[in-house]
N, C-alpha and C positions, 0 to 999 in steps of 0.2 A: 503493499499500500503506498503510495505514494505522501510525503509531508508536504504541507503547502508553508513555506517561508516567506514572510514579507522583510523584504531588504530595500534600502534605500538610505542615499546621502542625506546628510542634514547638518544644520548649522549648531554649534554649542546652545543656542536660545530655541532649538527645537523646529527650525523652518527649513523646507525644500525648496530650491530654486537652482534645476540644472543649468539654467543660462548664466550662472554667477561664476565669475572667473576661478574664485577660492574652490569650487567643486571640480575643477579642471584636474584629473589624477595626474600624479608622479608616476613618473615608469615602472617602481615597484606596484602601486595601487592598479596600475591600468593590468599588470599583468596578473593580479590576483582576479582582477574581474574577469578577463580571456579564459584563467584557469577554470573560473567560477561558472560563467556562461557554458565551457565545453564539459561539465560534469552533471548540468541539470537535464530534467527529465521533460523540462517545457518550462514557457513563461505565460504567466498569466496577466494580461493588461485590461486596464480601462482604457476607452476612447482617446483620451488625452495623452496617454502615455505611451499607448502604442504607437500615435503619429509622431510624438517624438522619436520612439526608437526606429521607425520605420527609415530614417536616416541610413542604418546599417544595411536596409535592403539594396542599398545602388552599390558602384562601384567605382568611386571617386579615385583619378588617377593621381591627386596627391596624396593619397593616403602612404603611410609608411607602413612596414611590415607588421608592425603589432596591431595597428589597425585594421589593414586586411585578415590578419587572424583572427583578431574580436568579429569581424563582421562573417568570416566564414563561420564560426561556429555558432554565432547568434543566427545567422539564415538555417543552419541545419537545423536547429530546435524546433519544436511545433511550439505554436501559441496560440492562443486562447484569448480571445478579445470581447469583453463584456461592454455591450452598446447598445441603446435604445435609438441611434441615430444612423449607424454606418450600416449600408446594404453590402457591401463586399470589403474583403480585407485582401490584402498580398499573399505573398506564395508562404507555403507552408504553416497558415495562419487560419482560423474558423472563428466563426462569430457565435458567442453564447447567448440565446435569448430564452425568455422563459423564466422558469423555476431557477434561481441562481442556486440555492442551495444544493438542490438535485444533481443541476449539473457540476457543480464542483464535487459533489460527494462520488458523482460518477468518473471523474478524471483520477481523484486520489484512488480508488478502487481499480481503476485500469492501468494505472503506472506505477512503477517502483522509481524511487529517489526523490528527489527534490523539485519540485516547480514553484518557480519563485514568481512572487505576486507585487508588482510595484503598481506605485500611485497610492495616496493616504485615501482617498474616498473607496476606492474599491476595496482596499484593504481592511478599511471601519467596518462597510457592508460583510464583509466574512470574517471578522473579528465578532461582531454583533451576533451572527449565525454559529459562532463558535468553530470555525473551520480552518483557522489560523493556527499553526504548530509551533511556530517559532518566528521571532522578529530579530532581527539584524541591523542595528542603527550605527551606520558609518559616519562618525562624527569628526567633523572639519572644524579647524580653529579659526571659524568665523562667526560674529555675531550679526544677523542680518536685520534684527528688531523688526521686522515685519514678513508676510508671506504667507504660504501656505503651510499650516502647520503638519509634521510627520504623523502625529496621529489627528484625526480628522474626529473625533469624540473620546468620551470616555472608555475607557477600557478595563477589564478585570484586572486585577493585582499579576505580577509579572515577577519570574524568578530570574537572577542573574546565572546564565551557566557558563559563560566563557568572556573574556576580554581579550582583544588582540590589537597589538600594534601594526600597521600595515603602512609601508613605507615613512616618509620622514614627519608626517603631519596627523596622520587619521589613525582612530581607535574605533576598532567595531566591538560593540557590545552585542553580546547573544543572550536572549530573554526567552523563557517560555513561559506559557498559561500557568499560574498555580493551580 
C-alpha cells in the first residue's frame, strides 16, 4: 500500500512561494529532489501546482544536465491531478474527479511506495480526510511575512520522526500524524 506524503518548501514563517529566489535549490538540494522524484510511485497535484510543474514536461535547450535528469524523472512518473476546471492533462497524467476520498484510497491500494502530494490546499483536503501519512517541511532561511501558508488549515497533532540538513541552508522536518 502506498503512503501519501505532503512535501513542500516553506519559509521560516510558514509560507510557500516557489517564485521567490530564496527557494531556488543549491546543487545538493536539487540532487536530493532528483533522487526523491526518481523514487516516487507518483505525484498528486491540485490544478495550480500541476500547472507550475508542467514546466518539466518540456525540453528546454538551456537546461543543464541535472535539470534534464530531473525532467526525465518527473516525466516518467504517473501524475494524478485533482481539478474541477481542467478538462485535459499532459503526458503520463490523469484527472481525478468525483469522490476525492475514494480516488485517493484507490491510489493507495493500487500502488506501493510513496505518492507525493504538493500544494497546501489539496494537502489540507487530504488531511481532513485522514489520508496524509507523512509531512515533509523543507525549511528555507527566509521570512516572507505573507503568502500562502504551508498548512491551509488546522490539522491534528504531529510527531517529529526525522530532521535532516540538506545542502547549505535547508532543514527537512518529517512528521507523522499522532
